[in-house]
Structures are given as C-alpha cells and as structure tokens.
C-alpha positions in Angstrom: 42.3 119.4 122.1 40.8 117.1 119.6 39.0 117.8 116.3 39.3 118.0 112.6 41.1 121.4 112.6 44.4 119.9 113.6 45.1 122.1 116.6 45.6 119.0 118.8 48.6 118.1 116.8 50.4 121.4 116.7 52.7 123.4 119.0 51.4 126.5 120.7 53.7 128.6 118.4 52.2 126.9 115.3 48.6 127.3 116.4 49.2 131.0 117.0 50.7 131.8 113.5 48.5 134.3 111.6 48.2 134.1 107.8 49.4 137.2 106.0 46.5 139.6 105.4 48.3 140.9 102.3 48.3 137.5 100.7 44.7 136.9 101.6 43.7 140.1 99.7 46.0 139.1 96.8 44.1 135.8 96.5 40.8 137.6 96.4 42.1 140.0 93.6 43.4 137.0 91.6 40.0 135.3 91.7 38.3 138.5 90.5 40.8 138.8 87.6 40.3 135.2 86.7 36.6 135.9 86.5 37.3 138.6 83.9 36.7 141.6 86.2 38.7 144.8 85.8 40.9 145.2 88.8 44.2 147.2 89.2 46.2 145.3 91.8 48.0 147.9 94.0 48.5 145.2 96.5 51.5 142.8 96.8 55.0 144.4 97.1 56.3 142.4 94.1 57.6 143.4 90.7 55.9 142.3 87.5 58.7 141.0 85.2 56.8 142.6 82.3 57.2 146.0 83.9 60.4 145.8 85.8 63.2 143.5 84.5 66.2 142.1 86.3 69.5 143.5 84.9 70.3 141.7 81.7 73.9 141.3 82.8 72.6 139.4 85.9 70.5 136.9 83.9 73.3 136.4 81.4 75.7 135.6 84.2 73.2 133.3 85.9 72.6 131.3 82.7 76.3 131.0 82.0 76.9 129.6 85.5 74.1 127.1 85.2 75.4 125.9 81.9 78.8 125.4 83.6 77.0 123.0 85.9 77.8 125.0 89.0 75.0 123.4 91.0 76.5 122.0 94.2 76.1 123.4 97.7 77.6 126.8 98.4 79.3 127.7 101.7 76.7 128.4 104.4 77.8 132.1 104.8 77.9 132.7 101.0 80.5 132.4 98.3 83.7 134.3 99.2 83.6 136.3 95.9 80.0 137.4 96.7 80.7 138.4 100.2 83.7 140.4 99.0 81.6 142.1 96.3 78.8 142.9 98.7 81.3 144.2 101.3 82.8 146.6 98.8 79.3 147.7 97.7 78.3 148.5 101.3 81.5 150.6 101.7 80.9 152.4 98.3 77.2 153.1 98.8 76.8 153.5 102.6 80.2 154.0 104.1 79.7 150.8 106.1 82.8 148.6 106.3 82.2 145.2 107.9 84.6 143.4 105.7 83.7 140.3 103.8 83.7 138.3 107.0 80.8 140.5 108.2 78.6 139.7 105.2 76.3 136.7 105.6 74.0 135.6 102.7 70.6 134.1 102.8 67.8 133.1 100.4 66.2 136.5 100.5 66.1 139.0 103.3 63.7 136.9 105.5 66.2 134.2 106.6 68.8 136.8 107.6 66.1 138.9 109.3 64.9 135.8 111.3 68.5 135.0 112.1 69.2 138.5 113.3 66.3 138.2 115.8 67.4 134.7 117.0 70.9 136.1 117.4 69.8 138.4 120.2 66.3 137.7 121.5 65.5 135.4 124.5 61.8 134.5 125.0 60.0 137.4 126.6 62.5 140.1 125.7 61.4 143.2 123.9 61.2 143.4 120.1 60.4 147.0 119.3 59.1 148.0 115.9 57.3 150.8 114.2 53.6 150.6 113.3 52.7 150.5 110.6 55.4 148.2 109.3 55.8 145.0 107.3 55.4 141.7 109.2 57.1 142.7 112.5 54.2 141.7 114.6 54.4 138.2 113.1 58.1 138.0 114.0 57.2 139.0 117.6 55.1 135.8 117.8 57.7 133.6 116.0 60.4 134.7 118.5 58.1 134.5 121.6 59.1 138.1 122.2 57.5 141.0 124.1 55.7 143.1 121.5 56.8 146.8 121.7 54.9 148.7 119.0 55.9 152.3 118.5 53.1 153.9 116.5 53.8 156.6 113.9 51.2 158.9 112.6 50.7 161.1 109.6 52.7 164.0 111.3 55.8 161.7 111.5 55.1 160.3 108.0 54.2 157.1 109.9 57.8 156.6 111.0 58.7 155.9 114.6 60.2 158.8 116.4 63.1 159.2 118.9 60.5 160.2 121.5 58.5 157.1 120.9 61.6 154.9 121.2 62.8 156.7 124.3 59.5 156.0 126.1 60.1 152.2 125.8 63.9 152.1 125.6 64.4 150.3 129.0 62.2 147.4 127.7 63.9 147.0 124.3 66.4 144.3 123.4 66.0 144.6 119.6 64.8 147.6 117.7 64.0 147.1 114.0 63.7 150.1 111.7 62.9 150.1 108.0 63.7 152.9 105.5 62.3 153.5 103.0 59.4 152.2 104.9 57.0 149.5 103.8 54.1 150.2 103.7 54.3 154.0 103.6 57.1 154.9 101.1 58.6 157.4 103.6 62.3 157.7 104.7 64.2 158.8 107.7 66.1 162.1 107.5 69.6 162.2 108.9 68.3 164.2 111.9 65.5 161.8 112.6 67.6 158.7 112.4 70.4 160.3 114.4 68.0 161.2 117.2 66.9 157.6 117.5 70.5 156.4 117.4 71.3 158.9 120.3 68.6 157.2 122.4 70.1 153.8 121.7 73.6 154.9 122.4 72.6 156.6 125.7 70.8 153.5 126.8 73.7 151.2 125.9 76.1 153.4 127.8 74.0 152.8 130.9 73.7 149.1 130.2 77.4 148.6 129.8 78.0 149.9 133.3 75.5 147.5 134.8 76.4 144.5 132.6 73.0 144.4 130.8 72.9 143.2 127.2 72.6 146.2 124.8 69.8 147.4 122.6 70.6 146.1 119.1 69.3 147.9 116.0 68.3 145.8 113.0 68.2 148.2 110.0 66.1 147.0 107.1 67.1 148.9 104.0 65.9 146.6 101.2 64.4 149.6 99.3 67.4 151.9 99.9 68.3 152.2 96.2 64.8 153.5 95.4 64.5 157.1 96.5 62.8 160.1 94.8 64.9 163.0 93.5 66.1 165.1 96.4 65.7 162.4 99.0 68.9 160.7 100.3 68.9 157.3 102.0 70.8 157.4 105.3 72.3 154.6 107.3 72.8 154.6 111.2 76.6 154.3 111.0 76.7 157.3 108.6 74.9 159.5 111.0 76.3 158.1 114.3 79.6 156.1 113.7 79.4 154.7 117.3 76.4 152.7 116.2 78.7 150.3 114.3 78.8 147.7 117.1 75.1 147.8 117.7 73.8 147.7 114.1 72.7 144.8 111.9 72.0 145.8 108.3 69.6 143.9 106.0 69.5 144.2 102.3 68.6 142.1 99.2 68.4 141.9 95.5 64.7 141.1 95.9 63.8 144.8 95.6 66.9 146.6 94.5 67.3 144.4 91.4 63.5 143.7 91.2 64.4 140.0 91.6 61.9 138.9 94.2 61.8 135.3 93.0 65.5 134.8 92.8 65.9 135.0 96.6 69.1 136.5 97.6 69.6 138.7 100.6 72.3 139.5 103.1 73.2 140.7 106.5 76.0 143.1 107.3 77.1 142.9 111.0 80.2 143.3 113.1 82.4 140.4 112.2 82.7 139.2 115.8 79.0 138.3 115.8 79.1 136.4 112.5 79.9 132.8 113.6 76.6 131.9 115.3 74.6 133.4 112.4 76.6 131.3 109.9 75.8 128.2 112.0 72.1 129.0 112.1 71.9 129.7 108.4 73.7 126.4 107.8 71.2 124.5 110.0 68.3 126.2 108.3 69.7 125.4 104.8 68.6 128.9 103.8 71.4 129.8 101.4 70.7 131.0 97.9 71.5 128.7 95.0 75.2 128.8 93.9 74.4 130.2 90.3 72.4 133.1 91.8 75.3 133.9 94.2 77.8 133.9 91.4 75.7 136.1 89.2 75.2 138.5 92.1 78.9 138.5 92.8 79.6 139.6 89.3 76.8 142.2 89.3 77.9 143.9 92.5 81.5 144.0 91.5 80.7 146.9 89.2 79.1 149.7 91.3 79.0 152.3 88.6 77.1 150.0 86.2 74.7 149.2 89.0 74.1 152.9 89.6 73.0 153.2 86.0 70.5 150.4 86.5 69.2 152.1 89.6 68.8 155.4 87.9 66.7 153.8 85.2 64.7 151.9 87.8 64.0 155.1 89.7 62.8 156.7 86.5 60.3 154.0 85.8 59.0 154.0 89.4 58.7 157.8 89.2 56.6 157.5 86.0 54.0 155.6 88.0 54.2 157.6 91.2 53.9 160.9 89.3 50.6 159.8 87.9 49.4 158.9 91.4 50.7 162.1 92.9 49.2 164.3 90.2 45.8 162.6 90.1 45.4 162.3 93.9 46.4 166.0 94.3 43.7 167.0 91.8 41.1 164.9 93.5 42.0 166.3 96.9 42.1 169.9 95.8 38.7 169.5 94.1 37.2 168.5 97.5 37.1 164.7 97.2 37.9 162.8 100.4 41.4 161.6 99.6 44.8 162.5 101.0 48.3 161.1 100.8 51.9 161.6 102.1 54.2 162.6 99.2 56.3 159.6 98.1 59.9 159.5 99.2 61.2 156.0 98.4 60.4 152.4 97.6 57.3 151.5 95.5 54.6 152.5 98.0 52.3 155.5 98.6 50.4 156.1 101.8 46.9 157.1 100.8 43.9 158.0 102.9 40.4 157.4 101.6 38.3 159.1 104.3 35.0 157.6 103.1 33.4 156.7 106.4 30.7 159.4 106.3 30.1 159.3 102.6 29.6 155.5 102.6 28.1 155.3 106.1 30.7 152.7 107.2 33.0 152.3 110.2 35.9 150.2 109.0 38.8 150.3 106.6 37.7 146.9 105.4 34.4 148.2 104.2 36.2 151.0 102.4 38.6 148.5 100.8 35.8 146.4 99.5 34.0 149.5 98.1 37.1 150.6 96.3 37.5 147.1 94.9 33.9 146.8 93.7 33.2 150.3 92.5 36.6 151.6 91.3 38.3 148.4 90.5 41.3 149.1 92.5 42.8 146.8 95.1 44.7 148.4 98.0 46.0 147.2 101.4 44.7 148.7 104.7 47.2 149.7 107.3 45.7 147.0 109.6 47.8 144.5 107.6 50.8 146.3 108.9 49.8 146.3 112.6 48.1 149.7 112.7 44.6 148.8 114.0 43.0 152.3 113.9 40.1 152.6 111.5 41.6 155.7 110.0 41.2 155.3 106.3 44.9 154.8 105.5 46.0 152.3 102.9 49.1 151.2 101.0 49.2 151.6 97.2 52.0 149.5 95.6 53.1 150.2 92.0 55.5 147.3 91.5 53.2 145.1 89.4 51.3 147.7 87.3 52.0 149.5 84.0 51.8 153.3 83.5 48.5 152.8 81.5 47.0 150.7 84.3 47.8 153.4 86.8 46.3 156.1 84.6 43.1 154.1 84.0 42.8 153.2 87.7 42.9 156.9 88.7 40.1 157.7 86.2 37.9 155.0 87.6 38.7 156.1 91.2 37.8 159.7 90.5 34.5 158.7 88.8 33.7 156.5 91.8 34.5 159.2 94.3 32.4 161.7 92.4 29.5 159.4 92.5 29.3 159.6 96.3 30.5 163.2 96.8 
C-alpha cells in the first residue's frame, strides 16, 4: 500500500495499534482548560502531585542517591537490595513468598505486564480478561493472541465471575485479573477469587495429565493498598495456596506511592520461571533508574512506616470519594437519572448517567460530551475499557482533583441534571 499515511512502511502489528481512548479524551480536556473553560478532569488515572505527594522519605533518599552519583546501569532484574525489600514486603502484606529471586523489577508495571504475557503466550493462544478493564484488549493485539473477553455487569460489580471463566476455560492460556479493578473501583471477595482459582486449578489438573500447558493467572494488584474501610484486598495464593505455581503478581509504586512518573513496578513469580523474564527485561532495557531503585529499596524495608503512609493516603482518597458517594446518592434518591456502584478500592467510581431518553441520544459518547459541555465534568465511558454496550456507564477518577474541585463539580452536575429532568 502506498500513500502519505505511512501504512505501506509499517508492519501489520503496527498498523493495527489503536490509540488510547483515555488519552484522546485527556487531550480534549487539556485544550478546554487552556482555553479558560471550567472543567473538572475525572479522567486520567494519574495523581496530581499537588494533591497526592510521594512519601518524603522516598524523595529524600532519591535525592541523596543522585548526589552520590549512583547513575550507572542497574542489574536487569533489579538491585539485590530492592528485590530483597520487595520480597519481604510481599510476604508481610500478602503472605506471598517467592524469595528475592522471584522478584523482577521494571520501569513501571507495564514492562513486567508485557513480559508476563510474552513468557507464556504463543500467537493465537487465548488471553482472557475481564471487560471492562484497563488496556487488556490492546495487549491482545500486541501479543497476536486470541481475544477472550469475559464481560462483567453491574450485578457482579463489573468483575469477571467464576462461571464466566469456566465457560471459556478450555481456550485460555493466560487469564489476567485486576483487583481493585480499573475502571470500576471494585474488589474481589475471597469467595469470588477462590471460585475463579478453583476453575483454574481444576483445568490445570486435567492439562497436567494430557501434557498441555497450564492456564497461568496474571494478577494485577497495583491498587491493592487502596481499599475502603471494611474491604480487604485478597491475593490468589492467600485463598488457594495451590495457585502459587500458576500465579504471576504485578505491583508498582506508580499507584501505591502515587509515583506514576517515577516508573517502578515489579513482578513476583515462581523463581523457576524468572530467567527468561530477566533476559527479556534486559533486552528491552526497561529497568528503572538506579537512584529510584535504591530509594524504593529503602522505603520498602520499613513496612510499618509504609502502612502509616497508606493510611493517610486512604484517608485523602476517602475525603473525595465520600463527596461523590453522598452527592450522587442524593441525586439518585431525588429521582435524577444517575446511579453508581459503592466504591471499594483504588481511585475510581463506576457511575451511570442514564440520560438517553432525557437527551434524546443513543450513545455514551453523546452523554460524555453533554456532561463536558453542560456540567463541566470530564469522565471516561466504559467503551475505553472494552465494554462496547451503550449503557451509560462511566469511570470517574479522583486522583488529580482537590476536595473543593469535587464539591464544585457535583453542584454543577446536579444543576445540569435538574435542567433536563
């Protein structure tokens, strides 16, 4: 193919890559703000440094290491002291013991997520993921995998269920789960996660007898330290110890330390599987900078101090979520066409704006644009997370907004909804 668009030059994989819908919306919001328009950005899953700060001890350690000129290449798998600290943290927090040799560090969660798919998937094999969920449908394309979407609904809090997994289990090579879930802010219970693990274990018992490769579970828990009071984060190995050999855990400081721009994540996996991942990370060159690794090693060596930071962070998240929860409840109870699923973890709230009849529209995109123009609030439709139904469900993210901004946005939203009710 010839032409100015460049398709003739590119591989089939490159030509098929979609741009993130979330980032496209964020660009639109930024332009409006630059034009002086009042918009509250409940969009990108980032943290504003003005609202949520990285622990002071981390930044002090980082500066100290830089001043010591510790700027050369780190080992591909991560600094030994960091791998040891993270291993001890995983034992302390989740009861998961892979040893330091089972910890592999990357520049954020994405490189280790990509590596975990490459570790197991051959082209055409099944990559199963919940819908809605962050970016999994893009990773299906990047791995030339078979797309196995397991849709959740409001009854399951948009989480995939054991029944949904069981229906497709014979086709699955890798299953990825995320809890707390981006975009919905909902979490698996021990019973729900245990039931999914039982499906995987039963299938793998059959496959072992026939020599087939097992179903591997990639468990993305980057929001695990952010749960509301009364909700406990659960890990597959906690609920089913036999899942140890089939589970890859992903975590990062990007969310837990609100350090999205510092880019440090890690994979915890059975040590016998580590060698090819280390080689892949090394070839990609996707390790975090040495000073960031050293600062993280020091930070994670003190779990009790970390817990104090997480308690404060949860409190500040709750301050914002409580405003959303209270305001949306009042709107719903007064008969306005809004609904939501009570927040459980992370920085997200699943919110339904059922405005199709009131506005005479048919799509989430039309509702999104109306909310942006008339209420000055920017939200992300669930289509950006793979759920294509025009159902009125959107993600609200509170990571980059102040308490006052949330309050003001809810006043504008109520006024806008009253105008069409």
